[in-house]
C-alpha atoms as a printed R data frame, in Angstrom:
    type eleno elety resid chain resno       x       y       z
1   ATOM     1    CA   UNK     A     1 148.093 136.630 120.254
2   ATOM     2    CA   UNK     A     2 148.959 137.881 123.718
3   ATOM     3    CA   UNK     A     3 148.431 136.047 126.997
4   ATOM     4    CA   UNK     A     4 145.357 138.195 127.657
5   ATOM     5    CA   UNK     A     5 143.819 136.908 124.423
6   ATOM     6    CA   UNK     A     6 143.808 133.434 125.983
7   ATOM     7    CA   UNK     A     7 141.944 134.668 129.053
8   ATOM     8    CA   UNK     A     8 144.946 134.938 131.372
9   ATOM     9    CA   UNK     A     9 144.407 137.547 134.093
10  ATOM    10    CA   UNK     A    10 145.655 141.017 133.217
11  ATOM    11    CA   UNK     A    11 147.697 141.089 136.434
12  ATOM    12    CA   UNK     A    12 149.563 137.939 135.411
13  ATOM    13    CA   UNK     A    13 150.063 139.214 131.872
14  ATOM    14    CA   UNK     A    14 151.566 142.409 133.298
15  ATOM    15    CA   UNK     A    15 153.783 140.337 135.609
16  ATOM    16    CA   UNK     A    16 155.102 138.431 132.589
17  ATOM    17    CA   UNK     A    17 155.828 141.711 130.858
18  ATOM    18    CA   UNK     A    18 158.084 142.687 133.746
19  ATOM    19    CA   UNK     A    19 160.115 139.565 132.902
20  ATOM    20    CA   UNK     A    20 160.177 140.652 129.241
21  ATOM    21    CA   UNK     A    21 157.797 137.820 128.313
22  ATOM    22    CA   UNK     A    22 155.187 139.195 125.930
23  ATOM    23    CA   UNK     A    23 154.132 136.392 123.580
24  ATOM    24    CA   UNK     A    24 153.293 132.748 124.325
25  ATOM    25    CA   UNK     A    25 155.657 130.023 123.157
26  ATOM    26    CA   UNK     A    26 154.388 127.331 120.796
27  ATOM    27    CA   UNK     A    27 153.481 124.887 123.589
28  ATOM    28    CA   UNK     A    28 151.750 127.683 125.493
29  ATOM    29    CA   UNK     A    29 149.700 128.585 122.429
30  ATOM    30    CA   UNK     A    30 148.700 124.922 122.181
31  ATOM    31    CA   UNK     A    31 147.930 124.425 125.873
32  ATOM    32    CA   UNK     A    32 146.438 127.644 127.259
33  ATOM    33    CA   UNK     A    33 142.934 127.368 125.808
34  ATOM    34    CA   UNK     A    34 142.322 123.669 126.686
35  ATOM    35    CA   UNK     A    35 143.667 124.196 130.196
36  ATOM    36    CA   UNK     A    36 141.587 127.332 130.707
37  ATOM    37    CA   UNK     A    37 138.584 125.225 129.661
38  ATOM    38    CA   UNK     A    38 139.407 122.691 132.374
39  ATOM    39    CA   UNK     A    39 140.434 119.916 129.992
40  ATOM    40    CA   UNK     A    40 142.652 117.092 131.277
41  ATOM    41    CA   UNK     A    41 145.860 117.223 129.245
42  ATOM    42    CA   UNK     A    42 149.312 115.794 128.654
43  ATOM    43    CA   UNK     A    43 151.684 118.689 127.904
44  ATOM    44    CA   UNK     A    44 154.773 117.371 126.180
45  ATOM    45    CA   UNK     A    45 157.457 119.491 124.534
46  ATOM    46    CA   UNK     A    46 161.241 119.873 124.623
47  ATOM    47    CA   UNK     A    47 162.941 121.327 127.673
48  ATOM    48    CA   UNK     A    48 163.101 125.093 127.795
49  ATOM    49    CA   UNK     A    49 159.913 125.685 125.817
50  ATOM    50    CA   UNK     A    50 157.784 127.039 128.660
51  ATOM    51    CA   UNK     A    51 155.773 124.049 129.920
52  ATOM    52    CA   UNK     A    52 155.701 125.302 133.516
53  ATOM    53    CA   UNK     A    53 154.080 128.603 132.587
54  ATOM    54    CA   UNK     A    54 151.797 126.728 130.179
55  ATOM    55    CA   UNK     A    55 150.052 125.076 133.136
56  ATOM    56    CA   UNK     A    56 150.653 127.698 135.840
57  ATOM    57    CA   UNK     A    57 149.030 130.617 134.056
58  ATOM    58    CA   UNK     A    58 145.586 128.981 133.556
59  ATOM    59    CA   UNK     A    59 145.602 127.456 137.043
60  ATOM    60    CA   UNK     A    60 146.550 130.718 138.758
61  ATOM    61    CA   UNK     A    61 144.014 132.631 136.654
62  ATOM    62    CA   UNK     A    62 141.201 130.307 137.736
63  ATOM    63    CA   UNK     A    63 141.980 130.336 141.472
64  ATOM    64    CA   UNK     A    64 139.206 131.515 143.754
65  ATOM    65    CA   UNK     A    65 141.139 133.918 145.949
66  ATOM    66    CA   UNK     A    66 138.484 134.825 148.518
67  ATOM    67    CA   UNK     A    67 138.527 131.324 150.008
68  ATOM    68    CA   UNK     A    68 140.895 129.437 152.298
69  ATOM    69    CA   UNK     A    69 140.572 126.203 150.323
70  ATOM    70    CA   UNK     A    70 143.562 124.419 148.824
71  ATOM    71    CA   UNK     A    71 142.760 124.244 145.101
72  ATOM    72    CA   UNK     A    72 145.882 123.224 143.182
73  ATOM    73    CA   UNK     A    73 148.469 120.527 143.926
74  ATOM    74    CA   UNK     A    74 151.663 120.220 141.855
75  ATOM    75    CA   UNK     A    75 153.696 117.025 142.291
76  ATOM    76    CA   UNK     A    76 157.335 116.772 141.204
77  ATOM    77    CA   UNK     A    77 159.980 114.015 141.329
78  ATOM    78    CA   UNK     A    78 162.763 116.144 142.831
79  ATOM    79    CA   UNK     A    79 163.114 118.826 145.473
80  ATOM    80    CA   UNK     A    80 164.986 121.002 142.985
81  ATOM    81    CA   UNK     A    81 162.118 120.998 140.507
82  ATOM    82    CA   UNK     A    82 159.580 121.677 143.267
83  ATOM    83    CA   UNK     A    83 161.654 124.632 144.465
84  ATOM    84    CA   UNK     A    84 161.895 125.923 140.918
85  ATOM    85    CA   UNK     A    85 158.127 125.747 140.364
86  ATOM    86    CA   UNK     A    86 157.324 127.469 143.673
87  ATOM    87    CA   UNK     A    87 159.829 130.204 142.814
88  ATOM    88    CA   UNK     A    88 158.085 130.711 139.466
89  ATOM    89    CA   UNK     A    89 154.763 131.078 141.274
90  ATOM    90    CA   UNK     A    90 156.129 133.506 143.836
91  ATOM    91    CA   UNK     A    91 157.775 135.624 141.138
92  ATOM    92    CA   UNK     A    92 154.427 135.936 139.352
93  ATOM    93    CA   UNK     A    93 152.595 136.672 142.591
94  ATOM    94    CA   UNK     A    94 155.047 139.359 143.654
95  ATOM    95    CA   UNK     A    95 154.990 141.060 140.252
96  ATOM    96    CA   UNK     A    96 151.205 140.847 139.904
97  ATOM    97    CA   UNK     A    97 150.309 141.733 143.530
98  ATOM    98    CA   UNK     A    98 147.609 139.048 143.415
99  ATOM    99    CA   UNK     A    99 146.822 137.632 146.898
100 ATOM   100    CA   UNK     A   100 147.767 134.078 145.909
101 ATOM   101    CA   UNK     A   101 149.149 131.923 148.725
102 ATOM   102    CA   UNK     A   102 151.485 129.054 147.879
103 ATOM   103    CA   UNK     A   103 153.607 126.620 149.856
104 ATOM   104    CA   UNK     A   104 156.521 124.286 149.159
105 ATOM   105    CA   UNK     A   105 156.153 120.834 150.745
106 ATOM   106    CA   UNK     A   106 159.183 118.568 150.451
107 ATOM   107    CA   UNK     A   107 161.033 116.028 152.539
108 ATOM   108    CA   UNK     A   108 164.399 116.647 154.128
109 ATOM   109    CA   UNK     A   109 163.178 119.687 156.060
110 ATOM   110    CA   UNK     A   110 161.175 120.135 159.249
111 ATOM   111    CA   UNK     A   111 157.581 118.992 158.838
112 ATOM   112    CA   UNK     A   112 156.761 120.953 162.003
113 ATOM   113    CA   UNK     A   113 157.511 124.184 160.155
114 ATOM   114    CA   UNK     A   114 155.530 123.021 157.127
115 ATOM   115    CA   UNK     A   115 152.551 122.188 159.330
116 ATOM   116    CA   UNK     A   116 152.765 125.646 160.884
117 ATOM   117    CA   UNK     A   117 152.850 127.280 157.444
118 ATOM   118    CA   UNK     A   118 149.767 125.325 156.371
119 ATOM   119    CA   UNK     A   119 147.810 127.403 158.873
120 ATOM   120    CA   UNK     A   120 148.166 130.247 156.346
121 ATOM   121    CA   UNK     A   121 145.803 128.253 154.082
122 ATOM   122    CA   UNK     A   122 147.674 128.106 150.740
123 ATOM   123    CA   UNK     A   123 145.733 128.048 147.502
124 ATOM   124    CA   UNK     A   124 148.552 126.082 145.833
125 ATOM   125    CA   UNK     A   125 151.011 123.495 147.158
126 ATOM   126    CA   UNK     A   126 154.047 122.230 145.282
127 ATOM   127    CA   UNK     A   127 156.115 119.309 146.437
128 ATOM   128    CA   UNK     A   128 157.142 115.693 146.572
129 ATOM   129    CA   UNK     A   129 154.428 113.017 146.732
130 ATOM   130    CA   UNK     A   130 155.932 111.346 149.800
131 ATOM   131    CA   UNK     A   131 155.845 114.362 152.109
132 ATOM   132    CA   UNK     A   132 152.462 115.506 150.784
133 ATOM   133    CA   UNK     A   133 151.004 112.048 151.461
134 ATOM   134    CA   UNK     A   134 152.518 112.124 154.949
135 ATOM   135    CA   UNK     A   135 150.811 115.414 155.782
136 ATOM   136    CA   UNK     A   136 147.522 114.179 154.335
137 ATOM   137    CA   UNK     A   137 147.719 111.114 156.583
138 ATOM   138    CA   UNK     A   138 148.364 113.380 159.558
139 ATOM   139    CA   UNK     A   139 145.216 115.336 158.591
140 ATOM   140    CA   UNK     A   140 147.291 118.514 158.376
141 ATOM   141    CA   UNK     A   141 146.824 118.932 154.625
142 ATOM   142    CA   UNK     A   142 143.184 119.046 153.560
143 ATOM   143    CA   UNK     A   143 142.687 118.125 149.920
144 ATOM   144    CA   UNK     A   144 138.909 117.755 149.664
145 ATOM   145    CA   UNK     A   145 138.475 120.951 147.616
146 ATOM   146    CA   UNK     A   146 141.293 120.300 145.128
147 ATOM   147    CA   UNK     A   147 140.290 121.379 141.609
148 ATOM   148    CA   UNK     A   148 143.527 120.552 139.731
149 ATOM   149    CA   UNK     A   149 146.490 118.204 140.081
150 ATOM   150    CA   UNK     A   150 149.673 118.648 138.052
151 ATOM   151    CA   UNK     A   151 152.138 115.778 137.742
152 ATOM   152    CA   UNK     A   152 155.374 117.266 136.437
153 ATOM   153    CA   UNK     A   153 157.981 115.054 134.753
154 ATOM   154    CA   UNK     A   154 155.178 112.544 134.294
155 ATOM   155    CA   UNK     A   155 157.307 110.075 132.344
156 ATOM   156    CA   UNK     A   156 159.353 109.657 135.503
157 ATOM   157    CA   UNK     A   157 156.554 109.840 138.073
158 ATOM   158    CA   UNK     A   158 154.065 107.294 136.738
159 ATOM   159    CA   UNK     A   159 156.025 104.252 137.866
160 ATOM   160    CA   UNK     A   160 156.697 102.175 140.968
161 ATOM   161    CA   UNK     A   161 156.742 103.928 144.347
162 ATOM   162    CA   UNK     A   162 155.919 107.389 142.997
163 ATOM   163    CA   UNK     A   163 152.841 106.023 141.222
164 ATOM   164    CA   UNK     A   164 151.687 104.192 144.342
165 ATOM   165    CA   UNK     A   165 151.944 107.393 146.372
166 ATOM   166    CA   UNK     A   166 150.132 109.444 143.725
167 ATOM   167    CA   UNK     A   167 147.300 106.915 143.662
168 ATOM   168    CA   UNK     A   168 146.991 107.086 147.458
169 ATOM   169    CA   UNK     A   169 146.809 110.882 147.261
170 ATOM   170    CA   UNK     A   170 144.116 110.707 144.571
171 ATOM   171    CA   UNK     A   171 142.111 108.292 146.727
172 ATOM   172    CA   UNK     A   172 141.874 111.025 149.393
173 ATOM   173    CA   UNK     A   173 140.174 113.495 147.048
174 ATOM   174    CA   UNK     A   174 136.483 114.177 147.301
175 ATOM   175    CA   UNK     A   175 136.369 115.914 143.933
176 ATOM   176    CA   UNK     A   176 137.165 115.003 140.330
177 ATOM   177    CA   UNK     A   177 140.081 117.335 139.587
178 ATOM   178    CA   UNK     A   178 141.533 118.532 136.348
179 ATOM   179    CA   UNK     A   179 144.601 116.375 135.640
180 ATOM   180    CA   UNK     A   180 147.616 117.918 133.944
181 ATOM   181    CA   UNK     A   181 150.693 115.866 133.084
182 ATOM   182    CA   UNK     A   182 153.858 117.593 131.893
183 ATOM   183    CA   UNK     A   183 157.072 116.179 130.474
184 ATOM   184    CA   UNK     A   184 159.765 116.664 127.862
185 ATOM   185    CA   UNK     A   185 159.438 113.064 126.662
186 ATOM   186    CA   UNK     A   186 156.738 110.450 126.327
187 ATOM   187    CA   UNK     A   187 157.010 106.822 127.352
188 ATOM   188    CA   UNK     A   188 154.502 104.283 126.100
189 ATOM   189    CA   UNK     A   189 154.769 102.394 129.406
190 ATOM   190    CA   UNK     A   190 153.226 105.312 131.300
191 ATOM   191    CA   UNK     A   191 150.370 106.070 128.900
192 ATOM   192    CA   UNK     A   192 148.040 103.310 130.110
193 ATOM   193    CA   UNK     A   193 148.422 104.450 133.716
194 ATOM   194    CA   UNK     A   194 147.740 108.044 132.750
195 ATOM   195    CA   UNK     A   195 144.599 107.078 130.832
196 ATOM   196    CA   UNK     A   196 143.380 105.099 133.855
197 ATOM   197    CA   UNK     A   197 143.545 108.281 135.927
198 ATOM   198    CA   UNK     A   198 142.144 110.448 133.154
199 ATOM   199    CA   UNK     A   199 140.139 108.596 130.458
200 ATOM   200    CA   UNK     A   200 139.322 111.838 128.604
201 ATOM   201    CA   UNK     A   201 142.832 113.247 128.497
202 ATOM   202    CA   UNK     A   202 144.020 115.053 125.375
203 ATOM   203    CA   UNK     A   203 147.575 114.990 124.041
204 ATOM   204    CA   UNK     A   204 149.150 118.428 123.603
205 ATOM   205    CA   UNK     A   205 152.549 117.207 122.409
206 ATOM   206    CA   UNK     A   206 154.731 119.633 120.513
207 ATOM   207    CA   UNK     A   207 158.007 118.319 119.082
208 ATOM   208    CA   UNK     A   208 158.209 115.743 121.872
209 ATOM   209    CA   UNK     A   209 161.466 113.793 122.252
210 ATOM   210    CA   UNK     A   210 163.335 116.434 120.249
211 ATOM   211    CA   UNK     A   211 166.145 118.829 121.054
212 ATOM   212    CA   UNK     A   212 166.037 122.522 120.254
213 ATOM   213    CA   UNK     A   213 167.692 123.504 116.976
214 ATOM   214    CA   UNK     A   214 169.640 126.161 118.876
215 ATOM   215    CA   UNK     A   215 171.778 123.493 120.582
216 ATOM   216    CA   UNK     A   216 175.044 122.487 118.880
217 ATOM   217    CA   UNK     A   217 176.549 119.083 119.664
218 ATOM   218    CA   UNK     A   218 180.260 118.321 119.859
219 ATOM   219    CA   UNK     A   219 182.488 115.589 121.229
220 ATOM   220    CA   UNK     A   220 186.119 114.882 121.969
221 ATOM   221    CA   UNK     A   221 187.651 111.422 122.132
222 ATOM   222    CA   UNK     A   222 189.246 111.281 125.574
223 ATOM   223    CA   UNK     A   223 190.672 108.331 127.471
224 ATOM   224    CA   UNK     A   224 188.802 107.621 130.678
225 ATOM   225    CA   UNK     A   225 191.811 108.233 132.924
226 ATOM   226    CA   UNK     A   226 192.456 111.612 131.300
227 ATOM   227    CA   UNK     A   227 188.925 113.065 131.419
228 ATOM   228    CA   UNK     A   228 189.276 115.184 134.558
229 ATOM   229    CA   UNK     A   229 192.519 116.809 133.403
230 ATOM   230    CA   UNK     A   230 191.062 117.316 129.930
231 ATOM   231    CA   UNK     A   231 187.908 118.862 131.407
232 ATOM   232    CA   UNK     A   232 189.961 121.430 133.324
233 ATOM   233    CA   UNK     A   233 191.883 122.285 130.140
234 ATOM   234    CA   UNK     A   234 188.667 122.548 128.134
235 ATOM   235    CA   UNK     A   235 187.118 124.967 130.620
236 ATOM   236    CA   UNK     A   236 190.189 127.176 130.530
237 ATOM   237    CA   UNK     A   237 190.166 127.142 126.729
238 ATOM   238    CA   UNK     A   238 186.438 127.411 125.976
239 ATOM   239    CA   UNK     A   239 185.708 129.818 128.852
240 ATOM   240    CA   UNK     A   240 182.017 128.873 129.200
241 ATOM   241    CA   UNK     A   241 179.858 131.602 130.680
242 ATOM   242    CA   UNK     A   242 177.917 129.064 132.743
243 ATOM   243    CA   UNK     A   243 178.290 125.285 132.424
244 ATOM   244    CA   UNK     A   244 176.742 122.168 133.929
245 ATOM   245    CA   UNK     A   245 179.066 119.143 134.004
246 ATOM   246    CA   UNK     A   246 177.382 115.763 134.311
247 ATOM   247    CA   UNK     A   247 178.976 112.742 135.941
248 ATOM   248    CA   UNK     A   248 177.599 109.267 136.628
249 ATOM   249    CA   UNK     A   249 178.908 108.971 140.177
250 ATOM   250    CA   UNK     A   250 179.365 111.486 142.949
251 ATOM   251    CA   UNK     A   251 182.878 110.181 143.693
252 ATOM   252    CA   UNK     A   252 184.135 111.319 140.292
253 ATOM   253    CA   UNK     A   253 182.231 114.572 140.716
254 ATOM   254    CA   UNK     A   254 183.975 115.245 144.006
255 ATOM   255    CA   UNK     A   255 187.349 114.551 142.407
256 ATOM   256    CA   UNK     A   256 186.615 116.981 139.575
257 ATOM   257    CA   UNK     A   257 185.279 119.517 142.084
258 ATOM   258    CA   UNK     A   258 188.575 119.419 143.977
259 ATOM   259    CA   UNK     A   259 190.664 119.826 140.816
260 ATOM   260    CA   UNK     A   260 188.655 122.801 139.529
261 ATOM   261    CA   UNK     A   261 188.616 124.465 142.937
262 ATOM   262    CA   UNK     A   262 192.386 124.034 143.266
263 ATOM   263    CA   UNK     A   263 192.768 125.798 139.912
264 ATOM   264    CA   UNK     A   264 190.640 128.730 141.110
265 ATOM   265    CA   UNK     A   265 187.661 127.920 138.901
266 ATOM   266    CA   UNK     A   266 184.395 128.899 140.688
267 ATOM   267    CA   UNK     A   267 182.525 125.603 141.069
268 ATOM   268    CA   UNK     A   268 179.559 124.106 142.915
269 ATOM   269    CA   UNK     A   269 178.242 120.538 143.077
270 ATOM   270    CA   UNK     A   270 174.963 118.727 143.703
271 ATOM   271    CA   UNK     A   271 174.170 115.021 143.946
272 ATOM   272    CA   UNK     A   272 171.273 112.896 145.145
273 ATOM   273    CA   UNK     A   273 172.662 111.998 148.571
274 ATOM   274    CA   UNK     A   274 173.888 115.501 149.342
275 ATOM   275    CA   UNK     A   275 172.635 117.570 152.246
276 ATOM   276    CA   UNK     A   276 169.452 119.456 151.307
277 ATOM   277    CA   UNK     A   277 170.734 122.855 152.419
278 ATOM   278    CA   UNK     A   278 174.038 122.337 150.605
279 ATOM   279    CA   UNK     A   279 172.191 121.486 147.386
280 ATOM   280    CA   UNK     A   280 170.014 124.590 147.703
281 ATOM   281    CA   UNK     A   281 173.081 126.771 148.307
282 ATOM   282    CA   UNK     A   282 174.962 125.225 145.380
283 ATOM   283    CA   UNK     A   283 172.088 125.948 142.997
284 ATOM   284    CA   UNK     A   284 171.674 129.457 144.386
285 ATOM   285    CA   UNK     A   285 175.377 130.207 143.839
286 ATOM   286    CA   UNK     A   286 175.162 128.866 140.283
287 ATOM   287    CA   UNK     A   287 172.043 130.860 139.442
288 ATOM   288    CA   UNK     A   288 173.518 134.070 140.843
289 ATOM   289    CA   UNK     A   289 176.779 133.604 138.941
290 ATOM   290    CA   UNK     A   290 178.947 133.018 141.992
291 ATOM   291    CA   UNK     A   291 179.822 129.652 140.453
292 ATOM   292    CA   UNK     A   292 180.802 129.357 136.811
293 ATOM   293    CA   UNK     A   293 180.514 125.570 136.904
294 ATOM   294    CA   UNK     A   294 177.896 123.251 138.411
295 ATOM   295    CA   UNK     A   295 178.906 119.586 138.705
296 ATOM   296    CA   UNK     A   296 175.942 117.263 138.950
297 ATOM   297    CA   UNK     A   297 174.750 113.717 138.777
298 ATOM   298    CA   UNK     A   298 171.550 113.251 136.800
299 ATOM   299    CA   UNK     A   299 169.462 114.717 139.614
300 ATOM   300    CA   UNK     A   300 169.806 118.064 137.803
301 ATOM   301    CA   UNK     A   301 169.085 116.763 134.315
302 ATOM   302    CA   UNK     A   302 165.307 116.901 134.700
303 ATOM   303    CA   UNK     A   303 163.289 120.036 135.163
304 ATOM   304    CA   UNK     A   304 166.137 122.246 136.331
305 ATOM   305    CA   UNK     A   305 165.793 125.656 134.713
306 ATOM   306    CA   UNK     A   306 168.804 127.945 135.043
307 ATOM   307    CA   UNK     A   307 168.973 130.898 132.698
308 ATOM   308    CA   UNK     A   308 171.887 131.381 130.323
309 ATOM   309    CA   UNK     A   309 173.574 127.980 130.656
310 ATOM   310    CA   UNK     A   310 176.001 128.236 127.762
311 ATOM   311    CA   UNK     A   311 177.474 124.726 127.973
312 ATOM   312    CA   UNK     A   312 176.422 121.260 129.026
313 ATOM   313    CA   UNK     A   313 179.466 119.012 129.421
314 ATOM   314    CA   UNK     A   314 179.146 115.232 129.619
315 ATOM   315    CA   UNK     A   315 182.260 114.179 131.507
316 ATOM   316    CA   UNK     A   316 180.588 110.760 131.593
317 ATOM   317    CA   UNK     A   317 178.606 110.252 128.416
318 ATOM   318    CA   UNK     A   318 175.078 108.892 128.982
319 ATOM   319    CA   UNK     A   319 174.269 105.507 127.473
320 ATOM   320    CA   UNK     A   320 170.656 106.248 126.560
321 ATOM   321    CA   UNK     A   321 169.406 108.812 124.063
322 ATOM   322    CA   UNK     A   322 166.660 109.921 126.426
323 ATOM   323    CA   UNK     A   323 169.227 110.680 129.120
324 ATOM   324    CA   UNK     A   324 171.308 112.673 126.622
325 ATOM   325    CA   UNK     A   325 168.180 114.629 125.670
326 ATOM   326    CA   UNK     A   326 167.423 115.612 129.255
327 ATOM   327    CA   UNK     A   327 170.996 116.660 129.922
328 ATOM   328    CA   UNK     A   328 171.426 118.618 126.692
329 ATOM   329    CA   UNK     A   329 168.123 120.355 127.322
330 ATOM   330    CA   UNK     A   330 169.643 122.351 130.180
331 ATOM   331    CA   UNK     A   331 171.143 124.674 127.545
332 ATOM   332    CA   UNK     A   332 169.693 126.335 124.448
333 ATOM   333    CA   UNK     A   333 166.556 127.313 126.359
334 ATOM   334    CA   UNK     A   334 163.952 129.888 125.346
335 ATOM   335    CA   UNK     A   335 165.447 130.298 121.891
336 ATOM   336    CA   UNK     A   336 169.009 130.999 123.035
337 ATOM   337    CA   UNK     A   337 172.013 129.195 121.577
338 ATOM   338    CA   UNK     A   338 173.656 126.436 123.580
339 ATOM   339    CA   UNK     A   339 176.396 123.843 123.310
340 ATOM   340    CA   UNK     A   340 176.450 120.231 124.498
341 ATOM   341    CA   UNK     A   341 179.949 118.771 124.643
342 ATOM   342    CA   UNK     A   342 180.731 115.112 125.408
343 ATOM   343    CA   UNK     A   343 184.053 113.528 126.374
344 ATOM   344    CA   UNK     A   344 183.849 110.044 124.884
345 ATOM   345    CA   UNK     A   345 186.205 107.139 125.418
346 ATOM   346    CA   UNK     A   346 187.025 105.206 122.247
347 ATOM   347    CA   UNK     A   347 184.977 102.228 123.484
348 ATOM   348    CA   UNK     A   348 181.880 104.429 123.680
349 ATOM   349    CA   UNK     A   349 182.155 106.111 120.275
350 ATOM   350    CA   UNK     A   350 179.331 103.885 119.011
351 ATOM   351    CA   UNK     A   351 177.043 106.118 121.066
352 ATOM   352    CA   UNK     A   352 177.654 108.995 118.666
353 ATOM   353    CA   UNK     A   353 175.866 107.144 115.864
354 ATOM   354    CA   UNK     A   354 173.027 106.215 118.219
355 ATOM   355    CA   UNK     A   355 172.459 109.778 119.404
356 ATOM   356    CA   UNK     A   356 172.682 111.169 115.879
357 ATOM   357    CA   UNK     A   357 170.104 108.686 114.605
358 ATOM   358    CA   UNK     A   358 167.672 108.579 117.527
359 ATOM   359    CA   UNK     A   359 167.763 112.307 118.341
360 ATOM   360    CA   UNK     A   360 168.225 113.605 114.800
361 ATOM   361    CA   UNK     A   361 171.342 115.574 115.695
362 ATOM   362    CA   UNK     A   362 174.830 115.879 114.214
363 ATOM   363    CA   UNK     A   363 177.619 115.501 116.772
364 ATOM   364    CA   UNK     A   364 180.809 117.117 115.475
365 ATOM   365    CA   UNK     A   365 184.157 115.674 116.531
366 ATOM   366    CA   UNK     A   366 186.678 118.272 117.690
367 ATOM   367    CA   UNK     A   367 190.249 118.096 118.919
368 ATOM   368    CA   UNK     A   368 192.468 119.907 121.397
369 ATOM   369    CA   UNK     A   369 195.731 120.924 119.765
370 ATOM   370    CA   UNK     A   370 198.411 123.094 121.384
371 ATOM   371    CA   UNK     A   371 195.891 124.448 123.864
372 ATOM   372    CA   UNK     A   372 193.348 125.352 121.179
373 ATOM   373    CA   UNK     A   373 190.105 123.707 120.063
374 ATOM   374    CA   UNK     A   374 190.221 122.719 116.406
375 ATOM   375    CA   UNK     A   375 188.399 120.652 113.808
376 ATOM   376    CA   UNK     A   376 191.759 119.299 112.582
377 ATOM   377    CA   UNK     A   377 192.787 115.878 113.817
378 ATOM   378    CA   UNK     A   378 196.185 115.728 115.482
379 ATOM   379    CA   UNK     A   379 199.052 114.097 113.595
């Protein structure tokens, strides 16, 4: 079936065709009809399977375009994910020529400019709950005609401060919207909260908590003090087309950044406390291929969609299977092959068995010998 068969507007279907997207993915096939029917839903499937389009296409199709009312609100946990979603919308709008107005609303930038842009009366807003709630309180963002709310990365959003803010936003609504929750994983702790917001929600999970078969998993045993030097050697040897390197702390990331830069390896870096404009520029350089390597703390592990990431490298191996899943899911997207490589200190080798068992993967141990990667253990 084509997208048109599910009732998606012909203009949007044609816009997808310009991106060489002609057939729905499995999660899209599962989600499009219920969402077109206005059903509340939890969309859960592995990263890279097309969840964003699964909810955007029905919502954009159903927009009433001859009104100035705000109709759709999409809430995300990070500025990067919000920027990614708004870019997806704008790409579809530009290619389809539909008069859909959208706006990004996030913290860390001038709210004066955002307030000015709201005068253009967007049909869709995408952003962080905190800044959206702030503008609602200022009576600059009118939400009384909202018909749908999307909570992306729901397993992360339905807790603590984010949940409190979402509930305050919902309290401002004068309608009963369609609720859509999207995530790559499901947490039992969040399900009760979700059902309180949406008692009639349906579960549209598809291979939740799984990694794509196209991703291969490898590891090297590397002493902690040698990881940065080893990482530089690995990059020179493996020559990844485009790689994301994950670190636990920004201090180690900065050290690795300096080493790679000194060795003329094109590299960018993002971390949670970084300047907003610097983070945007770093991601832009990585997407455009100006940087071969992106160093990141886990801020980039969720929701970030960069095409053709060939390698994910865990300089610091995660200690939870769920965290490994989110990191590894940055590669092997949309059916393409990918590689997740971890540098594991001997004390952490127990994690290999955990990941293999809990994620149903097979991590292969490799070795670096005379400047070459080999399956043969050194003498």
